[in-house]
N, C-alpha and C positions, 0 to 999 in steps of 0.2 A: 381682473388680474392680467389678462393677456394684453389689454390696451395699455396698462401701466408699464408692462415689460417692454412693449414696442416703443412707447414714448421715451423710456429711459435709454434704450439702445440707440434710438435715432438722435437723442440729445448728445449722447457720448460720441457718436460718430461725427457729428457736426463740429465739435470742439476738440477733437483729438487729431494731432499731427504725428505722422510717422515718417521718419527720414531713413530709408533703407540704404541710401547711397551716400552716407556721410564720409567725406574724405578727411583723413588725418594728415597733418603736416609734421615733418620732422626737420629739425635744424641740425645740420652736420657742419662742424667747424674743422677744417684741415688747413694747417699752416696759416692760421689767421684769416682764412677765406671762409665766408659763411654761405652755405647752400641750403635753400628751403625747398624741400621735395615732399611729394606724397610717398608714403611708405606702405609696404605690404607686410602683414603679420600672418605667418603660417606656423602652426605648431608652437605657438608661444615664442616665436623668434622673429626679430625684425630683419627684413632683407633690405640691404642697401646696394646701390649700383657699384659693382666691382671696378668698372672702368673709371668712374668718377674718383673713387678713393685712390686707386693705383696711379693714375696719371697725375693727381695732385700731390702725391708723395714722390714723384720723380721717375716713375717706372714707365716703360714703353709697353703698350698693350696692342696686340695684333690678333686678328681672328684668322685662323687657318681653316678655310672652308673645306679643303680636301679631307682633312682628318676630323673636322667638327670640333676643334679644340681652340682654347684661348691661350695665347702665349704672353706671359708677363716677364 
């Protein structure tokens, strides 16, 4: 019984693939410009780069290092 269990486990480990670092791509279209990016999902929400979206909609984006704030 023990040999059968070990044989079955070793067989499963040989033919099983696990991909823990699978990257997901997102296609974002702004003003008919297509951006292919990796995205981050946290708490069932998709996070996209604020600078990318803001600048392509015509806004100026500046980082204020003294206050630690983004100015759009």
